[in-house]
FIKE-402008 format. One line per field, with one value per residue (C-alpha): residue number from 1; residue in three letters; x, y, z. Coordinates in pm, whole numbers. Example, Ala and Ser with C-alpha at 12.3 -4.5 7.8 and 13.67 -1.06 7.14 Angstrom:
% residues 2
nr = [1, 2]
rest = [ALA, SER]
east = [1230, 1367]
north = [-450, -106]
up = [780, 714]
% end
This chain:
% residues 307
nr = [1, 2, 3, 4, 5, 6, 7, 8, 9, 10, 11, 12, 13, 14, 15, 16, 17, 18, 19, 20, 21, 22, 23, 24, 25, 26, 27, 28, 29, 30, 31, 32, 33, 34, 35, 36, 37, 38, 39, 40, 41, 42, 43, 44, 45, 46, 47, 48, 49, 50, 51, 52, 53, 54, 55, 56, 57, 58, 59, 60, 61, 62, 63, 64, 65, 66, 67, 68, 69, 70, 71, 72, 73, 74, 75, 76, 77, 78, 79, 80, 81, 82, 83, 84, 85, 86, 87, 88, 89, 90, 91, 92, 93, 94, 95, 96, 97, 98, 99, 100, 101, 102, 103, 104, 105, 106, 107, 108, 109, 110, 111, 112, 113, 114, 115, 116, 117, 118, 119, 120, 121, 122, 123, 124, 125, 126, 127, 128, 129, 130, 131, 132, 133, 134, 135, 136, 137, 138, 139, 140, 141, 142, 143, 144, 145, 146, 147, 148, 149, 150, 151, 152, 153, 154, 155, 156, 157, 158, 159, 160, 161, 162, 163, 164, 165, 166, 167, 168, 169, 170, 171, 172, 173, 174, 175, 176, 177, 178, 179, 180, 181, 182, 183, 184, 185, 186, 187, 188, 189, 190, 191, 192, 193, 194, 195, 196, 197, 198, 199, 200, 201, 202, 203, 204, 205, 206, 207, 208, 209, 210, 211, 212, 213, 214, 215, 216, 217, 218, 219, 220, 221, 222, 223, 224, 225, 226, 227, 228, 229, 230, 231, 232, 233, 234, 235, 236, 237, 238, 239, 240, 241, 242, 243, 244, 245, 246, 247, 248, 249, 250, 251, 252, 253, 254, 255, 256, 257, 258, 259, 260, 261, 262, 263, 264, 265, 266, 267, 268, 269, 270, 271, 272, 273, 274, 275, 276, 277, 278, 279, 280, 281, 282, 283, 284, 285, 286, 287, 288, 289, 290, 291, 292, 293, 294, 295, 296, 297, 298, 299, 300, 301, 302, 303, 304, 305, 306, 307]
rest = [MET, PRO, ALA, ALA, LEU, ALA, GLY, ARG, ALA, ASP, ALA, LEU, ALA, ARG, TYR, ALA, PRO, LEU, ILE, PRO, GLU, PHE, ASP, ALA, PHE, LEU, ALA, ALA, LEU, GLN, ARG, PRO, LEU, PRO, MET, GLU, ILE, ARG, VAL, ASN, THR, LEU, LYS, ALA, GLU, PRO, TYR, ALA, ILE, ARG, ARG, ARG, LEU, GLU, ALA, HIS, GLY, ALA, ASP, VAL, ARG, PRO, LEU, PRO, TRP, TYR, ASP, ALA, ALA, PHE, VAL, VAL, GLU, ARG, LEU, GLU, SER, THR, GLY, THR, THR, LEU, ASP, TYR, PHE, LEU, GLY, HIS, TYR, HIS, PRO, GLN, GLY, SER, THR, SER, MET, LEU, PRO, PRO, LEU, ALA, LEU, ALA, PRO, GLY, ALA, GLU, ASP, VAL, VAL, LEU, ASP, LEU, CYS, ALA, ALA, PRO, GLY, SER, LYS, SER, SER, GLN, LEU, ALA, GLN, LEU, MET, GLY, ASN, ARG, GLY, LEU, LEU, ILE, ALA, ASN, ASP, VAL, GLY, PRO, ARG, ARG, VAL, LYS, ALA, LEU, ALA, ALA, ASN, LEU, GLU, ARG, LEU, GLY, VAL, THR, ASN, ALA, ILE, VAL, THR, VAL, TYR, ARG, GLY, GLN, ASN, PHE, PRO, SER, ARG, LEU, ARG, PHE, THR, ARG, VAL, LEU, VAL, ASP, ALA, PRO, CYS, THR, GLY, GLU, GLY, THR, TYR, ARG, ALA, ILE, ALA, GLY, ARG, TYR, ARG, GLY, ALA, THR, ALA, GLU, THR, ILE, GLU, ARG, MET, GLY, ARG, GLN, GLN, LYS, LEU, LEU, LEU, LEU, ARG, ALA, PHE, ASP, LEU, LEU, GLU, PRO, GLY, GLY, THR, LEU, VAL, TYR, SER, THR, CYS, THR, TYR, ALA, PRO, GLU, GLU, ASN, GLU, ALA, VAL, ILE, ASP, HIS, LEU, LEU, ARG, GLU, ARG, PRO, ALA, VAL, VAL, ILE, PRO, LEU, ASP, LEU, PRO, CYS, PRO, HIS, ALA, PRO, GLY, VAL, THR, ALA, TRP, ASP, GLY, ARG, SER, PHE, ARG, ASP, GLU, VAL, ARG, ARG, CYS, ALA, ARG, LEU, TYR, PRO, HIS, GLN, VAL, ASP, SER, TRP, GLY, PHE, PHE, LEU, ALA, LYS, VAL, ALA, ARG, HIS, GLY]
east = [0, 144, 263, 13, -276, -151, -135, -489, -613, -482, -634, -974, -989, -1249, -1498, -1459, -1782, -1995, -1850, -1971, -1699, -1430, -1142, -1292, -1326, -955, -861, -1064, -852, -553, -707, -657, -944, -1128, -1136, -1500, -1664, -2005, -2105, -2236, -2561, -2599, -2330, -2279, -2436, -2298, -2262, -2054, -1823, -1773, -1678, -1427, -1260, -1231, -1064, -800, -737, -943, -1160, -1496, -1779, -2110, -2190, -2476, -2701, -2644, -2662, -2469, -2159, -1869, -1574, -1264, -951, -629, -634, -351, -583, -949, -858, -639, -861, -1026, -1367, -1276, -1169, -1484, -1693, -1835, -1768, -1645, -1425, -1631, -1648, -1968, -2068, -2021, -2294, -2550, -2636, -2764, -2950, -3109, -3208, -3360, -3422, -3646, -3678, -3915, -3710, -3520, -3210, -2928, -2595, -2465, -2108, -2064, -1692, -1534, -1864, -1899, -2236, -2354, -2295, -2473, -2769, -2783, -2768, -3060, -3251, -3184, -3026, -3368, -3508, -3263, -2951, -2755, -2402, -2247, -1911, -1679, -1363, -1234, -1011, -1288, -1539, -1289, -1266, -1643, -1712, -1451, -1607, -1960, -1844, -1654, -1958, -2198, -2412, -2635, -2902, -2664, -2571, -2247, -2253, -1989, -2115, -2018, -2278, -2405, -2454, -2632, -2908, -3208, -3461, -3432, -3623, -3555, -3750, -3439, -3107, -2785, -2538, -2227, -2055, -1686, -1564, -1259, -1276, -1192, -1385, -1138, -820, -819, -707, -390, -240, -89, -64, -373, -298, -643, -828, -786, -1080, -1056, -1081, -1380, -1553, -1479, -1612, -1926, -1998, -1961, -2176, -2458, -2459, -2460, -2743, -2962, -2924, -2988, -3307, -3426, -3383, -3623, -3975, -4243, -4260, -3907, -3636, -3272, -2985, -2694, -2378, -2017, -1727, -1633, -1718, -1735, -2082, -1999, -2009, -2296, -2571, -2501, -2552, -2883, -2992, -2917, -3136, -3423, -3410, -3392, -3628, -3951, -3753, -3831, -3572, -3693, -3590, -3333, -3392, -3030, -2942, -2628, -2533, -2522, -2555, -2810, -2727, -2616, -2833, -2569, -2205, -1950, -2210, -2457, -2795, -2954, -3315, -3428, -3503, -3132, -3147, -3296, -2963, -2715, -2349, -2147, -1826, -1556, -1587, -1958, -1936, -1599, -1559, -1521, -1679, -1987, -2276, -2617, -2936, -3251, -3468, -3808, -3948, -4303, -4549]
north = [0, 344, 545, 825, 579, 389, 713, 805, 450, 474, 819, 722, 362, 458, 504, 156, 30, 308, 385, 132, -28, 113, -11, 165, 478, 467, 405, 710, 926, 839, 983, 1353, 1579, 1688, 2056, 2155, 2490, 2647, 2886, 3211, 3251, 3602, 3698, 3422, 3131, 2777, 2706, 3022, 2939, 2587, 2718, 2968, 2713, 2473, 2754, 2753, 2386, 2244, 1936, 2035, 1800, 1885, 1770, 1526, 1651, 2029, 2215, 2515, 2311, 2151, 1923, 2075, 1885, 1981, 2333, 2449, 2643, 2746, 3052, 3235, 3288, 3615, 3457, 3378, 3736, 3868, 3651, 3433, 3116, 3004, 2702, 2484, 2114, 1955, 1821, 2174, 2286, 2054, 2250, 2558, 2331, 2147, 2475, 2589, 2958, 3165, 3528, 3608, 3448, 3611, 3391, 3369, 3204, 3187, 3074, 3225, 3283, 3257, 3295, 2993, 2892, 3249, 3341, 3024, 3113, 3457, 3288, 3060, 3366, 3554, 3835, 3904, 3870, 3933, 3736, 3793, 3655, 3633, 3527, 3603, 3810, 4074, 3843, 3595, 3869, 4039, 3724, 3682, 4039, 4017, 3702, 3841, 4154, 3959, 3741, 4033, 3957, 4256, 4115, 4041, 4222, 4110, 4093, 4009, 3809, 3494, 3260, 3146, 3513, 3627, 3874, 3674, 3947, 3863, 3591, 3415, 3188, 2983, 2936, 2764, 2645, 2520, 2470, 2494, 2137, 1911, 1900, 1534, 1529, 1773, 1580, 1415, 1756, 1767, 1429, 1238, 1514, 1423, 1257, 1267, 1499, 1441, 1331, 1663, 1860, 1660, 1709, 2083, 2122, 1929, 2165, 2468, 2315, 2243, 2608, 2728, 2497, 2588, 2959, 2903, 2712, 2985, 3238, 3047, 3169, 2909, 2683, 2782, 2542, 2499, 2305, 2194, 2072, 1982, 1845, 1584, 1221, 1233, 1144, 1362, 1661, 1536, 1305, 1384, 1754, 1690, 1454, 1727, 1973, 1723, 1680, 2053, 2209, 2129, 2032, 1778, 1624, 1637, 1358, 1479, 1420, 1447, 1399, 1193, 875, 904, 703, 762, 908, 666, 604, 462, 541, 470, 336, 620, 594, 876, 932, 731, 1054, 1109, 835, 1110, 1292, 1226, 1124, 1173, 980, 1031, 676, 735, 1095, 1196, 1506, 1606, 1414, 1589, 1559, 1725, 1751, 1947, 2055, 2222, 2425, 2337, 2616]
up = [0, -89, 212, 156, 138, 445, 643, 553, 611, 969, 1020, 880, 1006, 1266, 981, 832, 999, 852, 506, 244, 30, 255, 37, -264, -49, 41, -321, -429, -199, -416, -730, -812, -718, -1034, -1130, -1112, -1175, -1135, -1410, -1264, -1454, -1313, -1565, -1820, -2003, -1948, -2321, -2377, -2087, -2217, -2560, -2419, -2190, -2483, -2676, -2399, -2482, -2194, -2203, -2057, -1973, -1810, -1460, -1530, -1252, -1260, -1588, -1451, -1364, -1550, -1489, -1650, -1757, -1935, -1796, -1570, -1341, -1339, -1131, -1383, -1687, -1787, -1738, -1377, -1303, -1472, -1241, -1516, -1319, -978, -895, -662, -583, -707, -364, -229, -471, -313, 7, -183, -426, -133, 34, -299, -222, -446, -542, -254, 23, 307, 341, 594, 517, 873, 799, 454, 385, 136, -52, -281, -142, -78, -440, -550, -328, -491, -831, -743, -619, -942, -737, -584, -235, 50, 136, 456, 420, 765, 899, 1186, 1160, 917, 711, 638, 559, 327, 113, 124, 11, -266, -413, -395, -576, -843, -906, -937, -631, -556, -322, -33, 287, 455, 835, 1094, 1392, 1570, 1430, 1768, 1863, 1546, 1651, 1765, 1676, 1305, 1120, 790, 557, 479, 655, 547, 809, 630, 959, 1045, 1083, 1089, 709, 658, 332, 174, 249, -87, -212, -2, -88, 205, 462, 662, 993, 1146, 1379, 1752, 1963, 2148, 1822, 1702, 2037, 2035, 1683, 1774, 2064, 1838, 1565, 1810, 1921, 1560, 1461, 1758, 1687, 1315, 1391, 1630, 1347, 1121, 1062, 1141, 838, 735, 621, 709, 555, 770, 598, 672, 472, 730, 805, 1187, 1320, 1621, 1384, 1170, 1294, 1661, 1590, 1411, 1689, 1945, 1750, 1735, 2113, 2186, 1928, 1734, 1426, 1154, 923, 563, 323, 70, -299, -415, -783, -716, -526, -149, 170, 447, 786, 1054, 1361, 1595, 1657, 1928, 2169, 2107, 1937, 1737, 1646, 1348, 1158, 1097, 834, 616, 617, 338, 334, 16, -35, -301, -436, -500, -622, -764, -549, -183, 102, 241, 485, 441, 643, 561, 852, 879, 1166, 1269, 1199]
% end
């Protein structure tokens, strides 16, 4: 077994009981991460972007389940073309495009992206809203907000207001029809992108992240209007940061997990882990693995607030 793969097998071995075809999962981590882009339909048409990238010598093929996205090959970088700087497209992993698609905001919605930097999902939300309605893109700290604001400006987003709050302290007097919580996490699903450097998150780090995620999700739910919907997502595999967080919400608030109708292969949420049992509703969550979808690992849950 190659050294890089052996290192990651050791770091991720705790997930062998819950990841289907675990050997295939480990093998997928050895393959290069595809270059994927989302065409910004606020500024450009997918067909035109495909033609211009092909003129650069790239091989471009549509993402089968999202007509605004492409997989790009034989291009040195997707972040150095004129179309990129003009905001005609945005480099983004295909699984990262799923949370905004699952939230499905419309032109009349009032939307909060609670953990918005660097702006990939916020700009996609604005795109789905047609630059209408109201989008609050929030994050904590000047450096993160600077990157967020720069991307929103480059991509021509005009229906967004950028705010700077700790997510768990976002003003409770406000209410939203839809909320996205793409939570800070240990990021295990992204480690395919950094070759063999991953050595695993410590139990203390996973526990700390889980505590923060629970606070974020409770505040996000409290900001929902009755009948509103929320999507929670991470790019990690740890049930402590995924199903356990959703289970905590279900026990603390009048929340309902809505089944996800995703357009790509995925596994259901797990209902037991490390001696703990979760409510059966968490099966309606979705786990995305790189051997099933050739992109980053992700977790998604869609939640409704009782009216």
